[in-house]
C-alpha positions as CSV (number, residue, x, y, z in Angstrom):
1,M,-15.6,-8.2,-16.7
2,S,-17.3,-6.3,-13.5
3,L,-17.0,-3.1,-12.6
4,A,-15.0,-4.2,-9.2
5,T,-12.7,-6.5,-11.4
6,L,-11.9,-3.3,-13.4
7,L,-11.2,-1.0,-10.7
8,T,-8.8,-3.6,-8.8
9,L,-7.1,-4.1,-12.5
10,L,-7.1,-0.2,-12.5
11,A,-5.9,0.0,-8.8
12,L,-3.2,-3.1,-9.2
13,A,-1.7,-0.7,-12.1
14,I,-1.6,2.4,-10.3
15,V,0.0,0.8,-7.2
16,G,1.8,-1.3,-9.1
17,V,3.7,1.8,-11.2
18,L,3.6,3.6,-8.0
19,I,6.3,0.5,-6.5
20,V,8.5,0.3,-9.5
21,D,9.1,3.9,-9.2
22,F,9.7,4.0,-5.6
23,V,12.1,0.9,-5.8
24,R,13.9,2.4,-9.1
25,S,14.6,5.5,-7.4
26,Y,15.6,3.6,-4.0
27,V,17.9,1.2,-5.6
28,A,19.5,4.1,-7.3
29,A,20.5,6.0,-4.4
30,T,23.6,5.7,-3.0
31,S,23.5,6.7,0.7
32,T,22.2,5.7,3.8
33,G,18.5,4.1,4.4
34,W,16.8,7.1,5.3
35,Q,18.5,9.4,2.9
36,R,17.5,6.9,0.1
37,L,13.9,6.6,1.6
38,W,13.7,10.6,1.5
39,D,15.3,9.8,-2.4
40,A,12.8,7.3,-3.4
41,G,9.9,9.9,-2.1
42,R,11.5,12.5,-4.0
43,G,12.4,14.5,-1.1
44,S,8.8,14.3,0.4
45,A,7.8,12.8,3.7
46,T,4.9,13.0,2.5
47,M,5.0,11.2,-0.8
48,V,7.2,8.0,1.1
49,V,3.8,7.6,3.6
50,A,1.1,8.5,1.0
51,Q,2.7,5.5,-1.6
52,L,3.0,2.9,1.8
53,G,-1.1,3.8,2.6
54,A,-1.5,3.2,-1.2
55,V,0.0,-0.2,-0.9
56,V,-1.7,-1.3,2.3
57,A,-4.7,-0.4,1.0
58,L,-4.5,-2.1,-2.4
59,I,-3.6,-5.2,-0.4
60,T,-6.7,-4.6,1.8
61,A,-8.7,-4.0,-1.5
62,V,-7.8,-7.5,-3.1
63,S,-7.8,-10.1,0.1
64,D,-11.0,-11.5,-0.6
65,H,-9.3,-11.8,-4.8
66,L,-6.1,-13.0,-3.1
67,A,-8.3,-15.9,-1.2
68,D,-9.5,-16.7,-4.8
69,W,-6.3,-16.6,-6.0
70,I,-4.4,-19.4,-3.5
71,S,-7.1,-21.0,-3.5
72,S,-6.8,-21.7,-7.3
73,L,-3.7,-22.8,-6.8
74,L,-3.8,-24.8,-4.3
75,G,-6.9,-26.6,-6.3
76,D,-8.8,-26.7,-2.8
77,P,-12.0,-24.5,-3.3
78,A,-12.5,-24.9,0.5
79,A,-9.0,-23.2,1.0
80,A,-10.7,-19.7,-0.5
81,D,-13.0,-19.6,3.1
82,S,-10.0,-20.5,5.2
83,V,-8.3,-18.0,3.8
84,K,-10.6,-15.4,3.6
85,S,-11.2,-16.0,7.8
86,A,-8.4,-15.7,8.7
87,I,-7.9,-12.0,6.4
88,Q,-11.2,-11.2,8.1
89,S,-10.0,-11.9,11.6
90,Y,-7.7,-9.3,11.1
91,V,-9.1,-6.9,8.4
92,T,-12.2,-6.1,10.7
93,P,-14.2,-2.2,9.5
94,A,-12.6,-1.4,13.3
95,T,-8.9,-2.0,12.2
96,V,-9.6,-0.6,8.7
97,G,-10.6,2.6,10.6
98,T,-7.9,2.5,13.3
99,A,-4.8,2.3,9.9
100,M,-7.3,5.1,8.2
101,L,-7.0,7.2,10.9
102,V,-3.3,6.4,11.7
103,F,-2.1,7.0,7.9
104,S,-4.2,10.4,7.9
105,G,-2.0,11.2,11.0
106,L,0.9,10.2,9.2
107,V,0.7,12.1,6.1
108,A,-0.3,15.2,7.9
109,W,3.0,15.0,10.3
110,A,4.8,14.3,7.0
111,R,3.1,17.1,5.5
112,L,3.9,20.0,8.2
113,R,7.3,18.1,8.0
114,T,8.3,18.8,4.8
115,L,6.6,22.7,5.1
116,S,8.5,23.5,7.9
117,K,12.4,23.0,6.5
118,P,13.7,25.9,4.8
119,S,13.6,25.8,0.9
120,A,17.2,25.7,-0.7
């Protein structure tokens, strides 16, 4: 097993735990949609944005493996190339850089918003 595969599996496990915890908390909450998001983020908008960023980063990181999986599922090796080219047309270095900038800005905004609230 290569190091890249091991790191991908580790990332899947970590983000999987985050997703399961978030969904459980969201489903357990019994208020409006925004309040449920707040509760799922443990009272922190920063956590909500950071978890969303982790999911997007994971999808981007495993897109190559996803293309291979779709190809094997379809039984057509050429499908992997077309899936990879479709993914790569959207996930360019400029797109990834822009996404990182947007998520960094959102995390900073969410953290400042959380810090500005008076403590109970």
